[in-house]
C-alpha beads as a LAMMPS data file, in Angstrom:
LAMMPS data file: protein, C-alpha beads

386 atoms
385 bonds

1 atom types
1 bond types

-500.0 500.0 xlo xhi
-500.0 500.0 ylo yhi
-500.0 500.0 zlo zhi

Masses

1 110.0

Atoms # bond

1 1 1 -351.947 -10.565 -56.752
2 1 1 -354.756 -8.168 -57.557
3 1 1 -355.752 -4.727 -56.403
4 1 1 -354.347 -1.264 -56.314
5 1 1 -351.282 -0.585 -54.197
6 1 1 -351.959 2.849 -52.741
7 1 1 -348.658 2.880 -50.872
8 1 1 -346.886 3.120 -54.221
9 1 1 -348.703 6.404 -54.839
10 1 1 -347.077 7.629 -51.642
11 1 1 -343.668 6.442 -52.829
12 1 1 -344.206 8.377 -56.045
13 1 1 -345.275 11.417 -54.047
14 1 1 -342.179 11.391 -51.845
15 1 1 -340.025 11.021 -54.951
16 1 1 -341.783 13.991 -56.576
17 1 1 -341.036 16.075 -53.482
18 1 1 -337.334 15.275 -53.791
19 1 1 -337.382 16.441 -57.412
20 1 1 -338.975 19.701 -56.288
21 1 1 -336.543 20.264 -53.416
22 1 1 -333.569 19.362 -55.606
23 1 1 -334.576 21.873 -58.259
24 1 1 -335.297 24.540 -55.684
25 1 1 -331.819 24.413 -54.140
26 1 1 -330.150 24.258 -57.561
27 1 1 -331.023 27.826 -58.507
28 1 1 -328.194 29.322 -56.430
29 1 1 -325.072 30.117 -58.502
30 1 1 -322.676 27.839 -56.630
31 1 1 -325.133 25.000 -55.960
32 1 1 -323.625 25.288 -52.454
33 1 1 -326.552 23.763 -50.610
34 1 1 -326.703 20.880 -53.078
35 1 1 -322.969 20.224 -52.759
36 1 1 -323.154 20.156 -48.964
37 1 1 -326.083 17.735 -49.007
38 1 1 -324.695 15.533 -51.802
39 1 1 -322.056 14.007 -49.547
40 1 1 -324.454 13.292 -46.702
41 1 1 -327.363 10.906 -46.101
42 1 1 -329.656 13.876 -46.744
43 1 1 -328.909 13.538 -50.448
44 1 1 -332.152 11.576 -50.649
45 1 1 -333.952 14.919 -50.225
46 1 1 -332.589 16.318 -53.503
47 1 1 -331.966 13.182 -55.564
48 1 1 -334.154 14.028 -58.527
49 1 1 -332.567 11.779 -61.147
50 1 1 -332.966 8.617 -59.081
51 1 1 -336.548 9.707 -58.413
52 1 1 -337.270 9.795 -62.150
53 1 1 -335.791 6.310 -62.575
54 1 1 -338.120 5.223 -59.772
55 1 1 -341.029 6.712 -61.752
56 1 1 -340.037 4.624 -64.781
57 1 1 -339.893 1.405 -62.739
58 1 1 -343.257 2.210 -61.144
59 1 1 -344.783 2.850 -64.570
60 1 1 -343.579 -0.536 -65.773
61 1 1 -345.063 -2.139 -62.663
62 1 1 -348.498 -0.489 -62.727
63 1 1 -348.938 -0.897 -66.489
64 1 1 -347.939 -4.571 -66.435
65 1 1 -349.876 -5.707 -63.371
66 1 1 -353.454 -5.566 -64.739
67 1 1 -352.342 -7.256 -67.966
68 1 1 -350.630 -10.017 -66.010
69 1 1 -353.825 -10.406 -63.986
70 1 1 -355.789 -11.180 -67.138
71 1 1 -356.965 -7.851 -68.506
72 1 1 -356.809 -8.071 -72.326
73 1 1 -354.713 -5.549 -74.236
74 1 1 -356.826 -3.161 -76.266
75 1 1 -354.140 -0.999 -77.838
76 1 1 -356.317 1.938 -79.018
77 1 1 -357.926 2.254 -75.578
78 1 1 -354.568 1.857 -73.844
79 1 1 -353.036 4.675 -75.899
80 1 1 -356.054 6.939 -75.397
81 1 1 -355.916 6.446 -71.639
82 1 1 -352.173 7.174 -71.555
83 1 1 -352.752 10.337 -73.575
84 1 1 -355.463 11.433 -71.157
85 1 1 -353.357 10.499 -68.116
86 1 1 -349.989 11.926 -69.173
87 1 1 -350.284 14.166 -72.207
88 1 1 -353.387 16.249 -71.449
89 1 1 -352.293 17.373 -67.952
90 1 1 -348.858 18.055 -69.457
91 1 1 -350.426 20.183 -72.203
92 1 1 -352.346 22.301 -69.687
93 1 1 -349.181 22.860 -67.641
94 1 1 -347.012 23.726 -70.644
95 1 1 -349.545 26.288 -71.901
96 1 1 -349.485 27.890 -68.448
97 1 1 -345.683 27.860 -68.456
98 1 1 -345.545 29.554 -71.867
99 1 1 -347.968 32.275 -70.755
100 1 1 -346.102 32.934 -67.496
101 1 1 -342.735 32.987 -69.258
102 1 1 -344.022 35.707 -71.596
103 1 1 -345.336 37.734 -68.652
104 1 1 -342.625 37.252 -66.021
105 1 1 -339.320 36.286 -67.615
106 1 1 -336.610 38.937 -67.798
107 1 1 -334.395 36.759 -69.970
108 1 1 -332.553 35.308 -67.010
109 1 1 -331.026 36.451 -63.715
110 1 1 -327.249 36.639 -63.914
111 1 1 -326.767 36.158 -60.167
112 1 1 -328.410 32.741 -60.299
113 1 1 -327.173 29.401 -61.615
114 1 1 -326.651 28.343 -65.210
115 1 1 -329.277 25.659 -64.616
116 1 1 -331.863 28.283 -63.624
117 1 1 -331.063 30.393 -66.678
118 1 1 -331.604 27.531 -69.121
119 1 1 -335.380 27.886 -68.807
120 1 1 -337.625 30.778 -69.875
121 1 1 -334.720 32.428 -71.706
122 1 1 -335.029 30.964 -75.233
123 1 1 -336.816 32.903 -77.949
124 1 1 -340.144 31.242 -78.684
125 1 1 -340.565 29.970 -82.237
126 1 1 -343.070 27.889 -84.198
127 1 1 -340.736 24.833 -84.292
128 1 1 -340.261 25.034 -80.511
129 1 1 -344.017 25.225 -79.950
130 1 1 -344.623 22.335 -82.350
131 1 1 -342.045 20.206 -80.492
132 1 1 -343.884 20.786 -77.244
133 1 1 -347.236 20.046 -78.851
134 1 1 -345.941 16.744 -80.230
135 1 1 -343.985 15.892 -77.039
136 1 1 -342.531 12.596 -78.277
137 1 1 -339.844 14.122 -80.521
138 1 1 -336.261 15.094 -79.664
139 1 1 -337.578 18.081 -77.782
140 1 1 -335.770 21.161 -76.436
141 1 1 -336.976 20.228 -72.971
142 1 1 -335.247 23.087 -71.141
143 1 1 -337.161 25.882 -72.880
144 1 1 -340.380 26.002 -70.827
145 1 1 -340.221 23.289 -68.153
146 1 1 -337.162 21.058 -67.983
147 1 1 -338.889 18.224 -66.105
148 1 1 -340.744 17.212 -69.258
149 1 1 -337.758 15.211 -70.548
150 1 1 -339.046 12.217 -68.590
151 1 1 -342.559 12.622 -70.011
152 1 1 -341.085 12.324 -73.500
153 1 1 -339.908 8.834 -72.553
154 1 1 -343.135 7.994 -70.724
155 1 1 -345.147 8.735 -73.861
156 1 1 -342.751 7.042 -76.282
157 1 1 -342.529 3.891 -74.175
158 1 1 -346.299 3.909 -73.647
159 1 1 -346.713 3.698 -77.424
160 1 1 -344.553 0.561 -77.561
161 1 1 -345.604 -0.850 -74.199
162 1 1 -347.268 -3.970 -75.674
163 1 1 -343.763 -4.977 -76.813
164 1 1 -342.422 -4.373 -73.302
165 1 1 -345.228 -6.489 -71.880
166 1 1 -344.534 -9.223 -74.445
167 1 1 -340.931 -9.430 -73.198
168 1 1 -342.043 -9.529 -69.562
169 1 1 -344.731 -12.159 -70.144
170 1 1 -342.882 -14.483 -72.510
171 1 1 -339.381 -14.400 -71.011
172 1 1 -338.234 -15.570 -67.597
173 1 1 -336.893 -12.865 -65.313
174 1 1 -333.260 -13.506 -66.229
175 1 1 -333.871 -13.092 -69.956
176 1 1 -336.074 -10.047 -69.354
177 1 1 -333.322 -8.333 -67.385
178 1 1 -330.750 -9.378 -69.979
179 1 1 -332.852 -7.811 -72.737
180 1 1 -332.978 -4.635 -70.643
181 1 1 -329.181 -4.670 -70.368
182 1 1 -328.814 -5.031 -74.126
183 1 1 -331.251 -2.191 -74.795
184 1 1 -329.181 0.062 -72.542
185 1 1 -325.920 -1.081 -74.080
186 1 1 -327.314 -0.464 -77.556
187 1 1 -328.450 3.033 -76.539
188 1 1 -324.918 3.909 -75.445
189 1 1 -323.763 3.583 -79.065
190 1 1 -325.288 7.018 -79.560
191 1 1 -323.027 8.447 -76.833
192 1 1 -319.969 7.203 -78.693
193 1 1 -320.960 7.750 -82.319
194 1 1 -323.346 10.703 -82.053
195 1 1 -326.106 9.371 -84.292
196 1 1 -328.537 11.839 -82.716
197 1 1 -327.734 14.921 -80.636
198 1 1 -330.028 15.467 -77.669
199 1 1 -331.875 18.787 -77.868
200 1 1 -332.774 18.538 -74.190
201 1 1 -331.805 16.425 -71.197
202 1 1 -331.373 12.890 -72.613
203 1 1 -334.248 13.300 -75.071
204 1 1 -332.992 11.223 -78.023
205 1 1 -334.771 8.104 -79.222
206 1 1 -331.645 6.199 -78.223
207 1 1 -332.125 7.343 -74.641
208 1 1 -335.632 5.876 -74.709
209 1 1 -334.117 2.453 -75.385
210 1 1 -332.173 2.759 -72.146
211 1 1 -335.167 3.886 -70.101
212 1 1 -337.324 1.135 -71.599
213 1 1 -335.227 -1.259 -69.530
214 1 1 -336.569 0.417 -66.372
215 1 1 -340.121 -0.341 -67.516
216 1 1 -339.097 -3.952 -68.106
217 1 1 -337.706 -4.186 -64.564
218 1 1 -340.988 -2.852 -63.191
219 1 1 -342.865 -5.440 -65.230
220 1 1 -340.639 -8.210 -63.860
221 1 1 -341.523 -7.148 -60.305
222 1 1 -345.223 -7.260 -61.211
223 1 1 -344.904 -10.702 -62.800
224 1 1 -343.139 -12.252 -59.816
225 1 1 -344.737 -10.126 -57.110
226 1 1 -346.282 -12.999 -55.163
227 1 1 -342.998 -14.919 -54.973
228 1 1 -341.055 -11.752 -54.129
229 1 1 -343.430 -10.969 -51.265
230 1 1 -343.127 -14.518 -49.902
231 1 1 -339.333 -14.294 -50.016
232 1 1 -339.285 -10.856 -48.393
233 1 1 -341.550 -11.869 -45.521
234 1 1 -339.437 -14.946 -44.815
235 1 1 -336.155 -13.110 -44.281
236 1 1 -335.055 -12.086 -40.801
237 1 1 -335.571 -8.649 -39.301
238 1 1 -331.820 -7.988 -39.534
239 1 1 -331.775 -8.847 -43.229
240 1 1 -334.746 -6.568 -43.827
241 1 1 -332.777 -3.707 -42.288
242 1 1 -329.788 -4.618 -44.454
243 1 1 -332.064 -4.598 -47.499
244 1 1 -333.401 -1.151 -46.569
245 1 1 -329.877 0.188 -46.050
246 1 1 -328.808 -1.309 -49.383
247 1 1 -331.753 0.354 -51.115
248 1 1 -330.772 3.683 -49.561
249 1 1 -327.113 3.380 -50.610
250 1 1 -327.795 2.215 -54.170
251 1 1 -330.495 4.841 -54.718
252 1 1 -328.486 7.750 -53.349
253 1 1 -324.932 6.801 -54.295
254 1 1 -325.099 5.191 -57.746
255 1 1 -321.360 5.730 -58.122
256 1 1 -321.013 2.752 -55.781
257 1 1 -321.904 0.532 -58.727
258 1 1 -318.892 1.776 -60.669
259 1 1 -316.609 1.145 -57.708
260 1 1 -317.906 -2.388 -57.214
261 1 1 -317.383 -3.261 -60.876
262 1 1 -313.893 -1.769 -60.840
263 1 1 -312.931 -4.287 -58.151
264 1 1 -313.404 -7.094 -60.670
265 1 1 -312.001 -5.072 -63.590
266 1 1 -315.364 -5.120 -65.357
267 1 1 -315.927 -2.151 -67.637
268 1 1 -319.393 -1.013 -68.683
269 1 1 -320.582 2.473 -69.701
270 1 1 -320.602 4.647 -66.596
271 1 1 -323.988 6.313 -67.115
272 1 1 -325.699 2.957 -67.535
273 1 1 -323.994 1.492 -64.465
274 1 1 -324.981 4.479 -62.336
275 1 1 -328.568 4.421 -63.582
276 1 1 -328.807 0.684 -62.975
277 1 1 -327.388 1.076 -59.478
278 1 1 -329.975 3.748 -58.666
279 1 1 -332.626 1.589 -60.345
280 1 1 -331.686 -1.341 -58.109
281 1 1 -332.233 0.925 -55.122
282 1 1 -335.607 1.953 -56.547
283 1 1 -336.598 -1.694 -57.072
284 1 1 -335.672 -2.520 -53.472
285 1 1 -337.643 0.471 -52.178
286 1 1 -340.707 -0.722 -54.107
287 1 1 -340.367 -4.258 -52.741
288 1 1 -339.992 -2.942 -49.183
289 1 1 -342.960 -0.590 -49.613
290 1 1 -345.105 -3.527 -50.741
291 1 1 -343.781 -6.105 -48.293
292 1 1 -343.291 -4.239 -45.021
293 1 1 -346.423 -3.647 -42.974
294 1 1 -344.714 -0.907 -40.938
295 1 1 -343.522 0.944 -44.030
296 1 1 -346.962 0.557 -45.600
297 1 1 -348.584 2.097 -42.509
298 1 1 -346.239 5.078 -42.756
299 1 1 -346.878 5.489 -46.469
300 1 1 -350.634 5.276 -45.945
301 1 1 -350.551 8.187 -43.461
302 1 1 -353.132 10.507 -45.027
303 1 1 -350.922 13.576 -45.668
304 1 1 -348.242 11.403 -47.299
305 1 1 -350.800 9.511 -49.367
306 1 1 -352.354 12.795 -50.473
307 1 1 -348.954 13.981 -51.704
308 1 1 -348.867 10.754 -53.691
309 1 1 -352.260 11.513 -55.185
310 1 1 -351.112 14.920 -56.461
311 1 1 -347.552 13.791 -57.288
312 1 1 -347.876 14.154 -61.061
313 1 1 -349.062 17.733 -60.695
314 1 1 -346.247 18.440 -58.233
315 1 1 -343.841 17.190 -60.863
316 1 1 -345.465 19.272 -63.607
317 1 1 -345.895 22.554 -61.754
318 1 1 -343.079 22.924 -59.218
319 1 1 -340.589 24.428 -61.666
320 1 1 -343.217 26.766 -63.105
321 1 1 -343.934 27.983 -59.570
322 1 1 -340.216 28.261 -58.753
323 1 1 -339.465 30.315 -61.870
324 1 1 -342.487 32.559 -61.347
325 1 1 -341.734 33.294 -57.695
326 1 1 -338.045 33.824 -58.365
327 1 1 -338.685 36.361 -61.122
328 1 1 -341.272 38.105 -58.949
329 1 1 -339.410 38.120 -55.639
330 1 1 -335.657 37.793 -56.261
331 1 1 -333.869 40.711 -54.636
332 1 1 -336.938 41.611 -52.590
333 1 1 -336.906 38.719 -50.112
334 1 1 -334.245 36.213 -48.966
335 1 1 -333.808 33.068 -51.054
336 1 1 -335.026 30.838 -48.247
337 1 1 -338.387 32.641 -48.387
338 1 1 -338.633 31.865 -52.110
339 1 1 -337.738 28.231 -51.356
340 1 1 -340.466 27.862 -48.734
341 1 1 -343.049 29.695 -50.821
342 1 1 -342.242 27.435 -53.768
343 1 1 -343.054 24.339 -51.732
344 1 1 -346.281 25.763 -50.283
345 1 1 -347.554 27.295 -53.525
346 1 1 -346.645 24.169 -55.518
347 1 1 -348.713 21.963 -53.224
348 1 1 -351.660 24.376 -53.476
349 1 1 -351.419 24.636 -57.272
350 1 1 -350.953 20.871 -57.587
351 1 1 -354.046 20.221 -55.495
352 1 1 -356.115 22.421 -57.794
353 1 1 -354.538 20.837 -60.876
354 1 1 -355.302 17.349 -59.605
355 1 1 -358.986 17.999 -59.005
356 1 1 -359.646 20.250 -62.003
357 1 1 -357.256 18.800 -64.610
358 1 1 -355.955 15.331 -63.767
359 1 1 -359.082 13.817 -62.251
360 1 1 -361.475 14.854 -65.049
361 1 1 -359.127 13.398 -67.672
362 1 1 -358.737 10.174 -65.658
363 1 1 -362.525 9.862 -65.393
364 1 1 -362.822 10.402 -69.129
365 1 1 -360.252 7.661 -69.709
366 1 1 -362.208 5.232 -67.531
367 1 1 -365.439 6.198 -69.274
368 1 1 -363.910 5.436 -72.680
369 1 1 -362.573 2.125 -71.385
370 1 1 -365.893 1.097 -69.828
371 1 1 -367.815 2.087 -72.956
372 1 1 -365.526 -0.074 -75.062
373 1 1 -365.928 -3.019 -72.669
374 1 1 -369.720 -2.753 -72.873
375 1 1 -369.514 -2.618 -76.673
376 1 1 -367.271 -5.691 -76.783
377 1 1 -369.616 -7.644 -74.490
378 1 1 -372.605 -6.625 -76.614
379 1 1 -370.846 -7.757 -79.786
380 1 1 -369.903 -11.065 -78.168
381 1 1 -373.482 -11.617 -76.988
382 1 1 -374.872 -10.810 -80.439
383 1 1 -372.479 -13.297 -82.019
384 1 1 -373.644 -16.039 -79.652
385 1 1 -377.310 -15.212 -80.274
386 1 1 -376.899 -15.230 -84.037

Bonds

1 1 1 2
2 1 2 3
3 1 3 4
4 1 4 5
5 1 5 6
6 1 6 7
7 1 7 8
8 1 8 9
9 1 9 10
10 1 10 11
11 1 11 12
12 1 12 13
13 1 13 14
14 1 14 15
15 1 15 16
16 1 16 17
17 1 17 18
18 1 18 19
19 1 19 20
20 1 20 21
21 1 21 22
22 1 22 23
23 1 23 24
24 1 24 25
25 1 25 26
26 1 26 27
27 1 27 28
28 1 28 29
29 1 29 30
30 1 30 31
31 1 31 32
32 1 32 33
33 1 33 34
34 1 34 35
35 1 35 36
36 1 36 37
37 1 37 38
38 1 38 39
39 1 39 40
40 1 40 41
41 1 41 42
42 1 42 43
43 1 43 44
44 1 44 45
45 1 45 46
46 1 46 47
47 1 47 48
48 1 48 49
49 1 49 50
50 1 50 51
51 1 51 52
52 1 52 53
53 1 53 54
54 1 54 55
55 1 55 56
56 1 56 57
57 1 57 58
58 1 58 59
59 1 59 60
60 1 60 61
61 1 61 62
62 1 62 63
63 1 63 64
64 1 64 65
65 1 65 66
66 1 66 67
67 1 67 68
68 1 68 69
69 1 69 70
70 1 70 71
71 1 71 72
72 1 72 73
73 1 73 74
74 1 74 75
75 1 75 76
76 1 76 77
77 1 77 78
78 1 78 79
79 1 79 80
80 1 80 81
81 1 81 82
82 1 82 83
83 1 83 84
84 1 84 85
85 1 85 86
86 1 86 87
87 1 87 88
88 1 88 89
89 1 89 90
90 1 90 91
91 1 91 92
92 1 92 93
93 1 93 94
94 1 94 95
95 1 95 96
96 1 96 97
97 1 97 98
98 1 98 99
99 1 99 100
100 1 100 101
101 1 101 102
102 1 102 103
103 1 103 104
104 1 104 105
105 1 105 106
106 1 106 107
107 1 107 108
108 1 108 109
109 1 109 110
110 1 110 111
111 1 111 112
112 1 112 113
113 1 113 114
114 1 114 115
115 1 115 116
116 1 116 117
117 1 117 118
118 1 118 119
119 1 119 120
120 1 120 121
121 1 121 122
122 1 122 123
123 1 123 124
124 1 124 125
125 1 125 126
126 1 126 127
127 1 127 128
128 1 128 129
129 1 129 130
130 1 130 131
131 1 131 132
132 1 132 133
133 1 133 134
134 1 134 135
135 1 135 136
136 1 136 137
137 1 137 138
138 1 138 139
139 1 139 140
140 1 140 141
141 1 141 142
142 1 142 143
143 1 143 144
144 1 144 145
145 1 145 146
146 1 146 147
147 1 147 148
148 1 148 149
149 1 149 150
150 1 150 151
151 1 151 152
152 1 152 153
153 1 153 154
154 1 154 155
155 1 155 156
156 1 156 157
157 1 157 158
158 1 158 159
159 1 159 160
160 1 160 161
161 1 161 162
162 1 162 163
163 1 163 164
164 1 164 165
165 1 165 166
166 1 166 167
167 1 167 168
168 1 168 169
169 1 169 170
170 1 170 171
171 1 171 172
172 1 172 173
173 1 173 174
174 1 174 175
175 1 175 176
176 1 176 177
177 1 177 178
178 1 178 179
179 1 179 180
180 1 180 181
181 1 181 182
182 1 182 183
183 1 183 184
184 1 184 185
185 1 185 186
186 1 186 187
187 1 187 188
188 1 188 189
189 1 189 190
190 1 190 191
191 1 191 192
192 1 192 193
193 1 193 194
194 1 194 195
195 1 195 196
196 1 196 197
197 1 197 198
198 1 198 199
199 1 199 200
200 1 200 201
201 1 201 202
202 1 202 203
203 1 203 204
204 1 204 205
205 1 205 206
206 1 206 207
207 1 207 208
208 1 208 209
209 1 209 210
210 1 210 211
211 1 211 212
212 1 212 213
213 1 213 214
214 1 214 215
215 1 215 216
216 1 216 217
217 1 217 218
218 1 218 219
219 1 219 220
220 1 220 221
221 1 221 222
222 1 222 223
223 1 223 224
224 1 224 225
225 1 225 226
226 1 226 227
227 1 227 228
228 1 228 229
229 1 229 230
230 1 230 231
231 1 231 232
232 1 232 233
233 1 233 234
234 1 234 235
235 1 235 236
236 1 236 237
237 1 237 238
238 1 238 239
239 1 239 240
240 1 240 241
241 1 241 242
242 1 242 243
243 1 243 244
244 1 244 245
245 1 245 246
246 1 246 247
247 1 247 248
248 1 248 249
249 1 249 250
250 1 250 251
251 1 251 252
252 1 252 253
253 1 253 254
254 1 254 255
255 1 255 256
256 1 256 257
257 1 257 258
258 1 258 259
259 1 259 260
260 1 260 261
261 1 261 262
262 1 262 263
263 1 263 264
264 1 264 265
265 1 265 266
266 1 266 267
267 1 267 268
268 1 268 269
269 1 269 270
270 1 270 271
271 1 271 272
272 1 272 273
273 1 273 274
274 1 274 275
275 1 275 276
276 1 276 277
277 1 277 278
278 1 278 279
279 1 279 280
280 1 280 281
281 1 281 282
282 1 282 283
283 1 283 284
284 1 284 285
285 1 285 286
286 1 286 287
287 1 287 288
288 1 288 289
289 1 289 290
290 1 290 291
291 1 291 292
292 1 292 293
293 1 293 294
294 1 294 295
295 1 295 296
296 1 296 297
297 1 297 298
298 1 298 299
299 1 299 300
300 1 300 301
301 1 301 302
302 1 302 303
303 1 303 304
304 1 304 305
305 1 305 306
306 1 306 307
307 1 307 308
308 1 308 309
309 1 309 310
310 1 310 311
311 1 311 312
312 1 312 313
313 1 313 314
314 1 314 315
315 1 315 316
316 1 316 317
317 1 317 318
318 1 318 319
319 1 319 320
320 1 320 321
321 1 321 322
322 1 322 323
323 1 323 324
324 1 324 325
325 1 325 326
326 1 326 327
327 1 327 328
328 1 328 329
329 1 329 330
330 1 330 331
331 1 331 332
332 1 332 333
333 1 333 334
334 1 334 335
335 1 335 336
336 1 336 337
337 1 337 338
338 1 338 339
339 1 339 340
340 1 340 341
341 1 341 342
342 1 342 343
343 1 343 344
344 1 344 345
345 1 345 346
346 1 346 347
347 1 347 348
348 1 348 349
349 1 349 350
350 1 350 351
351 1 351 352
352 1 352 353
353 1 353 354
354 1 354 355
355 1 355 356
356 1 356 357
357 1 357 358
358 1 358 359
359 1 359 360
360 1 360 361
361 1 361 362
362 1 362 363
363 1 363 364
364 1 364 365
365 1 365 366
366 1 366 367
367 1 367 368
368 1 368 369
369 1 369 370
370 1 370 371
371 1 371 372
372 1 372 373
373 1 373 374
374 1 374 375
375 1 375 376
376 1 376 377
377 1 377 378
378 1 378 379
379 1 379 380
380 1 380 381
381 1 381 382
382 1 382 383
383 1 383 384
384 1 384 385
385 1 385 386
């Protein structure tokens, strides 16, 4: 299968919104709103961690698909394009966050949650700034913008992605998934023996081994996409509804995986089981988004698809907006006003960031890629002529 799947942009956009909403409601000291939602079907609205796992699976899918369709791997170009796509927009956002933290932060607000007070409260130092400039180290991800923990893994795994692709291409799907399991199991050794202490939210190199498995799963979907789509379209309407419900349950209630394994007395590290359960839900959502015409039509609704287009900027800027508005307005207006303003302002800022930051860097990446292709064709032609 060839082509770009725009509906997956929409899936990414909806997931980014849930990260934003989840962070917004988490600033209250008791997390009351989050607790009330967590036990209901509306948990999907605040389920940020599962959303990030979905991002990892999607990255594995979209990076693998063109390679599986015959595009040759040019590692230097691949890395440059990933830097322009992920790192440069990140760098712009982190510079803005540092500036705003210096201007607006009061060193925390005691009435608000511990989670809120983790960010913009640490004394800025040269080592901290260097960590954020490098990005791929064991970074103190909570200092300026705590969402960047996932970008650490995106960049690290991008650097080794040819190895991920090699696994996906050379192994059948069973062995690929098994390799993913072993990577996760190996990463858990750090939890037990403490080889490396995480300076942020799961930012060790060991954690990257675990999240690499999500990229592998995305690559497996890409490799077998045609067969998966045939299978999905053959199943009955009832079974499609069951599949959708299963995706919803696994994605939102990853603890279900632990309960299922306990029934057969199978023990496996809890964090891995919960992440894999949520990941299974994410995989099913991706398959449904690609295979269901009705779901595709919903996802291609222009406002939803636009949110998908600006999803990376939503992810980068929502916490910066939330922190800024909270420091400016807390005590002056009700919290619900800050919540609503955060959503509106984030979408406005993200729109500007997409057109003036993301898009220019993406165009530059394509220009570099096209220039290299022309050079390679010229060299090939010259070789034939000579």
